[in-house]
N, C-alpha and C positions, 0 to 999 in steps of 0.2 A: 550295373552302370545306370546313370540317369541321363535321359536324352536332354539336349539343350536346344534353346531357340536357334533356328537356322541349322545348317548342316555342318557337322564337325568335320574338319579336314581329314581325319583319320578313318572316317566311315567309307565303306565301299562306294556309295553313290557319289562321293567327292573324289576319291582316288581314281576311279575308272571313268570319270566323266569325259566325254569328247565334245568339245565345243562345236565341231563341225557336224555332229549328229546328236542334237539335243533330245531327240525322241528315242534314243537308245536302240535304233534299228540294228546296230552292229551286233547286238546280243543274239540275233537270229543266225549268226554264223557259228554253227556247232563246232567246226574244226578250228576256229580261232582260239588260240591258247588263252587269250584274255577272257573269253566267255566262261570257260570252266574256272579260271582263277577268280573271276568276279563272283560266281556262284559259291565257290568255296569260301571266299572272304565274307560273303553275306551269311553263310552257314556259321562261320566262326563268330561273327558279330552276334548272331542269335544265341549261340551257345554261351558266349561270355555274359550276355545280358541275363540269360536264363539260369545261370549257375546257382544263384541263391534259391531258385525255386526247385532245384533238382530234388531236394528231400520231399517236397510236396508231390512232385511227379511220382516218386517211388512209393510214397504212402498211398496215393490214388491207385497206382498200378496194383500194389499188393492187396489193397482193399477190394479192388475190382475182381481179382482172382478169387478172393475169399467169398465173394457173393455168389459165384456161379459154380455149377457142376462142371468140373474140368474133364472128367471121364464121361464121354457122351456116347450113347447108342441111338441110332435112328429107329424109327418104326420099321417093322418088317413088311415087305411087299411081296406077295405071292404072285408069280407069273405062271406060265403054262407048265413049266417043268421044275423050276427052282424057286426058292424063297430067298430074297436078297435084302441086305441091310448093310449099314456101315457102323463102325465103332472108332472113336478117337480116344486114345489113352490120355491120361492126365498130363503127360509130358510132351505129347506130340502136337505139331501144328496141323497135321493133315490126317484124314481118316484111313482106315483099312477097310476094304470092302469084303464082305462075307456072303456065302450062300450055303444052303443045304437043299437036298432034294425034297420036293414037296412030300409031306407026311413022314419025313425022316429028320426031325430036328436034332437028333443025336449025331449027325454027320456034318457039322459045320466045317467049312474050308475058307481060309482067307485067300482070295484069288487076285487081289490087287492092293498093294501097300503103297499108298500115295506118298506117305512120309519118306519111304525108302527112295522113291524116284526124285523127290524134291531135295534130298540131302546133299546132292552134289552141286546145287545151284543156289546162288544168293537170292534169286527171284524165281518163283515157280507159280504158275497159274494153270489150273486145269480148265481147258476150254469146254469140252463136251466129252461125255462117255456114252457109248451106244452099244447095246447088246444085240447080237445077231438074232434073227427070228427063232433059231433053235436053242438060243441061250448058251451056246458053247464057244462063242468067240466074242472078244471085247475089242472094240476100236475106240481110240480116244485121241484128242488133240491137246497139246500142251505148249505153253509159252514160257520160255526160261529167261526172258529179258525184260518184258513189260511193254513191248511195242505192239502187242496184239497180233503178231504174226506167228502162226501155229504150225507145229509139226504133227503129222499123223502117224500113229502107232497101232499095231495090231498084235494080239496074242490069243492063243488057244487056251481055253479055260479048262482046269483051274490054274495050271502051273507051266504053261508054255512060255518059251523065251520071247520077249517083246521084239517085234520086227518093225523097223522104221520104214515107212512106205513113201511119204512125201514131206516136203518142207514148204514153208512160206504159203500157207493156205489159210482159209478162214477157220473160225472156231467150230461151227456147227457141222454135225454129221447126221446121216439118215441111211438106214439099211432099206433096200428094196425087199420085196417078199418073194424073191425067186430062188432062195437058197436051196442047194442040193448038198450031197455029201462032199463034193469036191469044189463047188463054185458058189459064189454069191456076188452081190453087187452093193457097193457102198457109194453114196453120193456126198459131195462136199462143194464148198464154194472157194473161189479164188478172187484176188484183188486186182484192181488196175494200179497204175502208177501213183494214184492218190490214196491208196488203201481203201478204195470203195469196193465192196463185194459186188463184182460186176458179172460173174458167170457161175453157172452150176456145171459140175463135171461128174461123169459116171466112171467109177473105177471097178472094173471086173476083177474079182479076186480068185486066185487059184489057191484054195484052202489047203491043198496038200503040199504047196510050195509057194507061200505068199511072195517071196522075193522074185518069183517068175511071173507075177501078175502082169497083164498087159498094160500098155500106156493108157492113162485116163482119156476119155472121150468127152468132148464138149456137148452138153445137153442144151444149154440156153445161155445166151449172152445179152446183157442189158446195155445198150449203147448210150442211152440218155444219162448224162453225168449227174442228173439230179435224182436218179433212182438207184436204190440198192436192191439186191436180189437175195432171197433166203429160201430155205428148203424145209419141208415138213411132211407129215403123213397124217391122214385122217385117223381118228380113233378106231374106225372100222378096219383099218389096215388095208383097205382096198385101193386107195389112191395116194400117189405122191403129189405134193403141192409145191409149186415154185412161184413165189410171190415177188413181183417187182413192185417196189413202192417208193414214192417220195413222201414228204411229210403230209401231203394232202391228196394223193392219188394212188390207186391200186390197180394191179393187173395180175391175174392168177392163171397159170397154166397147170394142166393135169396130165398125169401119166398113170396108167394102171400099175399098181405096185408090184404085181407079179410079172410084168413085162416092161422093165425099165428102159429097154432100148426103143420103145415106141415113141413116135414123134409127139412132142408136147401139144396139147390142145388147149387153146385159150378159151376159158369159160365166159369171159366178158372183156371186150376190148376196153382199154383205159380211156377214160374221159376226164379231162382236167377238173380237179376238185372232187371227184367221186372216189370214195374209199369203200372197200368191201372186203369181207372175209367169207370163207367157204368151209362148211363141214358136210359130213355125209352119213346117211344111214342107208342100208340096202333098199333101193327103190327110190331114194330121194336125195337131192342136194339141198342145202340150206345156205342162204345168202343174207348176211347182215350188211346193210349198205345205207349210205346217206344220199342216194340219188333222189329220193322223194322228200328229203328234209334233213336238216343238219343233225338231228338227234337219232337218226338211224331207224330203219324198220327191218323186219324179218320176213323173207320170202322163202318159198320152196319150189323146187323144180322136179318133176318126175324124171328119174334117171334115164328112162327110155328116150327122152328128148335130147340127150347130150349129143352134140354135133349138128343138130338142126339149126336152121336160121329162119326167122328169129326164134329165140327161146321164149317160152311162155311161163314166166315166173308167176306164182300165185302168192298173195299176201297172207301171212299168218298173224303178224302184229304190226299195226300201222304206226306211222310216225306220230309221236306225242310231244306236246310242248313242255310237259312237266318232268320228263325223264329221258335219259339217254341209254340206249341199249349198247353195252360195251363188249359183250362176248357171247359166243355160243359154243356149247360142247354137246356133241351128239352121242347118244347111247341107243341100244337096240329098242328100248322102251319109249324113248322120247328125247327131250332136250333139257339142258340146264342153261339158263341165261344169266348173265350179269347185267343188272339194271341199276342205274344211278339216279336217285331222287335229287332233283335240282334244288329244292328248297331246303331239305335237311342235309344236303351234301353227304349222303349215306349210300353206300353200295348194298344192294340186296341180291340174293340168289333166288331165281324163279324157276320152278319146275313145270314143264309141259309134257303131257302124256297123250299119245294119239292112238286111234284105232286103225284098223286095216285100211280104211278109206281116208285116212288122214284127218279125220274129225277130232278136235281137241276134247279129250275126256277129263282132263285135270289141268288146272292152271292155278298154281299156288306159290306163295313165297315161303322160304324157309324162315323159321323164327330166329330173331336176333337175341343174343344174351343181354345187350345193352346198346344204347346209342349215345354218342357215336362209337363205332367199333369197326374192326376189320374182320370180315368173314370170307374165307376163300375156299374154293374147291380145290383140294389137293389132287395130284395126278391119280387117275383111276384107270389102270391099264386094261382092265377087262371091259369089253364093249357091252356085255350083258349084265354087268354088276348092278344089283339093286341095293348095295351098301356103299354109300359115299363116305369119303374121308374128308372132314372139314378141319380147317385151321382157324382159330379165333383168337384175337388179342385186342387190347386197347391201350390207352396211355397208362392205365393203372394195373392192368392184368396181363401177366406174361402169356406167351403162346400156349394154347392147349389144342390138342387134337382129339377129334371125336369121330366115331363111326355112327353114321346115321342110316338106320335100316328103313328104306323107303316103304317096305311092305307093312311093318308094324308101327313105324314112326319113332321107334326107340333110339335114344341117343346113348352111346356108351363112351365114356372117357377112355382114351387110349394112352395119353401122355400129357403131362403139364410140366413146363420148365420150372424146376425148383429154384427158389430164391433164398439165399442164406444171408446172414448178417442182421444188423439192427433194424434196418428200414424194410418193412414188408409191404406188399401190395395193398393190404387193407389199411395201411397208414397213409395212403396217398388219396388225393382227390383230383378230379379233373372237371373242367367245365368248358363250355363254348360261349364266347361273347361275340358280338357283332360290331365291327367297325363300320363307319360311314366314310366312303372314299370321296375324292374331290368331286366326282360327278353324281354323288348321291347313292351309288351302288353299295349294298350291304355286303361286307366281307367277313366270312367266318374266321375266327381266331380261336384256336384250341390252346388250353393251358392245363398243365399238370404241376402239382406242388404237394408238399406235406400238408395233410389235413389240419394239423395243429397250428399251421402258420397261415391258413387261408383267409384270415380276417385282417390282414395287414399288407401294405405294399412291400413287395419283395424285390431284391435284385433279380433280374430276369435275363435269360438268354432267348433271343427271338430268332427263329429259324425260318427261312423261306427258300423257295425254288422258283416256281412260276414259269415253266416252259414245257413245250412238247406235249401238253395235255396230261402230264404226269400228275397223278393225284397223291397227295400226302395223307393217305388214310392213317388212322391211329395205329401206332406201333409202340411196343414196349421196348425199353432199353435198359439193360443191366448197368451199363456204363453211366447212364444218365442218373442213376441213383446216387452216385457220388456227388453230383451237383445238388440234387434235391435234399439229401441228408444235411448238407452244409448250409441250407437255407435259401437256395436259389429256386426260382420258378422257371419252367421251360415252356415256351410258347411257340406255336406254329401259325404263321400267317398264310392262310390259304388264298393266295393272291390270284388274280386272273392271269391266264397263261398256263395255269395248271388245269387239272381236270376234276377238282373236287365237286364242282356243281355242274358237271356234265360238259357236253360239247360247247354250249354257248360260253361257258367260263373260259375254255381254252381259246376259242376264236376271238374273244374280246380282250385277249392279252398277248396277241402275236401281231407280226407285221405292223400295219399302221396303227394298231391299238396297243402297242407295247408299253406306251406311257402309263396305261392303267396298272400294270404290274407294280411300277415304282410308287405310284400314288397309293395303291392298296397297302403296300408294305409300311409306308410311313403312317398311313391311317391306322394300321394295326398297332403300331407303336403308341400313337396318341390314345387309342381306345384302352390299351392296357393301363395307361396312367389314369385316364378318366374313370375307369371302372374300379380303381383302387387295387388293382392286381400288382402293379409294378411301381417301383421307386424310380421316379423320373430321371434321377441322376445316375442310376446304375442299371442301364439296359445295354447289353451287348448284342451285336448282330452276328449271325453265322450264315454263310452261303457257300455252297460247293458247286463247282462246274458252272452250269448256267445260273445257279443260285448265287455264284460269285459275281456275275453280271448284275443281278438284282441288288445285292448288298453294296457292290462297288459303286453303282450309280447313286444309291441313296446316301452313301457317306460323302460323295462329292457334293450332293445337293443340300444335305442337312447334317453336316459333321457334328453339330451340337446335339443331335438326337440320340447319339450313342456314346457310351464311355469307351467302347472298344468294338472291333470287328475282326472276325476270323474268316479269311477267304481261302478256301481249300480247292486246289487245282482250278482256279477261277478263270472264267472266260471274260477277259477284260479288254482286249485289243480288238473289239468287234469289227470296226470298220476296216482296218487293215487286213484282218484275217478274211473277211468276206470279199475283199478285193483281190484275193489270191486264189484262183481256182485250182492251183497245183497242190494246195495243202489238203491233207485228209479232211473229209467231212464238208468242206466249203460248199461245193456245188449242191450237195444234198440238203444244205441248210437254207438255200434260197427261199424255199416256201415257208420257212419259220421266221426269218429275219428280213428277207428281201434281197434282191440282186442289186448291189450298189453301182452297177453300170448305168442304171437309171439315176440321173442327178437328184431327183426328188427322194429316192430311196437312200442314196448316200447322205443327203442332208438330214434325213430323219434318223438314220443310225448314228451319224456324227453327234447329234444332239444329246444322245444318252450314253454312247460308248464310254466306259469309265476312263480308258487311256486318253481319250480326246477331251476330257473335261476336268482334268487335274488343274488346280489353280492354287496360288499362294493363300493358305488359310490354315487354321488350327485343326488338324486332323485328329481323330481319336486314336488310341493305341491300336495298331494293326499287326496282326499275325497272319502272314501270307505263306501258303504252302504250294510248292510246285514239284513236278517229277521230270527227271531228265529224259526218260523214255516215253513220256506221254505223247500219244499220237492224236488224242482228241482235243486237248488244250496244250499247245506246245509250251515247253518250259519257259520260253521267252516272254509269254504273256504276263505271268505273275512277276517275272524278273524285271521287265520294263516298267510295270506299274509300281513295283517297290522302289526302283531307282528314282522314278520321277516324283513320287509322293515324298520320298525322303528329301529330295532337293527343294520341294515346295512347302514342306512342313513349317508352319509358323508357331506351333505350340510346343509343348514339352513332352508329349506322349511319344513312346517309342514306336518306330516303324521297323518291323522285323520280317525277315523272310528265311524260310528253310526249304531247300531243294533236296529231295530224295534222289540221290545220284544212281540208284539201282532199281527204280520201280517205274511204273506207268501210271495211267489215270486212276486206277483203283487203289493206289498207295501200296504200302508194304504188303508183301505176300506172307502168308502164315499168320495164324490167329494171335500168337503171342506178340509178334512185331506190330500187328495192327492195334492190339490193345495197348501196347506201349505208346504208340503214336497218339491214341485217344487220351491217355493219361497226361501226356505232354501238353496237348491242346487244352485239356480241362484245367491243368494247373495255371495256364495263362488266363483262362476265362475266370477262374476263381480269384486270381490276383486282380484282374480288371474290375470285377464286381465287388471287390473289397471283402471277399469271403475267405481269403487265406488267413489261417489262424495265427495267433501270436507266436506259435512255435515254428511257423513257416516264414523264414526270413524273406522280406520283400526286396526286390531289386531297387 
């Protein structure tokens, strides 16, 4: 069908409009039959419009499958007693987990078949899997609805019957180190009424009869509604960590891992705006913190001082203006740091080695294969290991895993994701350009395209996020090859609010500085045109979750800048959501967006909130995705935005929405369903960019 000027009376936004509720707030009533009817009607409108593109969707989906290795095995990880890995067959959505005794690879056993567990559910998400210290018990959490409320299960390995222990808990699990033949301790989180992880609980397990395990005991509760609480354990396995954190403040409690009933000890009382993380080596604690400066510094504390007041931390790496310290991993021999260069927007891994007196004997950066790229330290379960496992990828190179021998410096390739089909990584090229934002700030923009098309303006998909300090470091996408092969370029606007250029980049795109994110995204669009990368008439925007806020605001302000926009589970009704502290996430988000109880904050949010700035104008083609069980961005946010834009649309471009009635914020569960959803979105993008071939009928 072709959209018409004004709203057609047969469309959902006309049929379900209520004059006494022009903002569509009634859609927030989940139990109102009209709500589900409206969503289903919008789904039908989308399906009818999309029907001519169904052959393109199928072609994209099949080509996507043909490009990738469907039967996949993970790398093997050797623990104390067994070697573990997973395998996913070519037909399955989920993996089967295997193990064999160390030094006995001829005795593999499948101990956990995730596909078998998922088979009975339309939606299935594995929250966490945790092996007991003796590697003979498996605990896991699973969500079978999409609302991120998890059930806890336990089984004896390899073939014990699963036992359901608890329901309605958080995803994460952590074993203490007190296991005996008949007993062990498992730690988990629970939610408050707004689905905020507000408490940590200790579950003593009777391993000879798990159903007879005692009632969980409260370990720690976080009363401040702006804070979430999480659990972890140091790599040394000596300490349990309980971190209460808001978006800008941290507080960590410790318990000896071998004595989980011990009262938690706070290592540093919270101070507003101070974030820190803790790791441990025998004899020393390490603290990465921003108390001395926004870009973080690294201190250490002799373990003998724990419990004293005041603690005497000693500085190892001082605060610097040109780099942000982002993470610390402790090993018996020293530390691995994650450090982000502000100018190059590049993460580096840095190795520190100490002597017995804590004097630094070695301070060096690991080599990078290219810039920009992503180089990550994979999980290294052995505290004494001198062989690190690295994962590397870029916009043009698929993920590869290497073993780095720290003694010899030798790198050994362990695995590289194979790519099949006509378009190979060596036929791609990527580059970084710099946009100039409204205030003169230089904004990095990454672009990838076919090398043979790099000398001409191309139809372009521009992606952005720009929130929570999340860095969009280079990543390879097999699905993206479908767009690139058909002649599109893919660009990423690394706007402020993200973390690509370190902590300053984040701080200058949040709260009162949020306007910078929108200016940066539109500046990135202009730079792509000015640099000859993009065809000015064929640029589509893509934003998901908080990225949906970014794109939604930009299309309200500059609808002519884009030929289309795709908003995936988008955060669009910002002011109303932030005014409702009973909703999940709201109170924890105050330090990201502000608390609109303050009039000046409400005014600031209202100025950019996409739902509050819809107006009669010609909008580009919009494809909006929501999820019925989404607890992070409620289904009504995309629904209300869709309805209101459809009523205000003054142009002929289609305004479409699809709500997945069986999933949550992460979309469809299972890899094949997820790939199908991607193919459907890509078909819309190709249509919008004018790249659907003559054999693909256009709506």
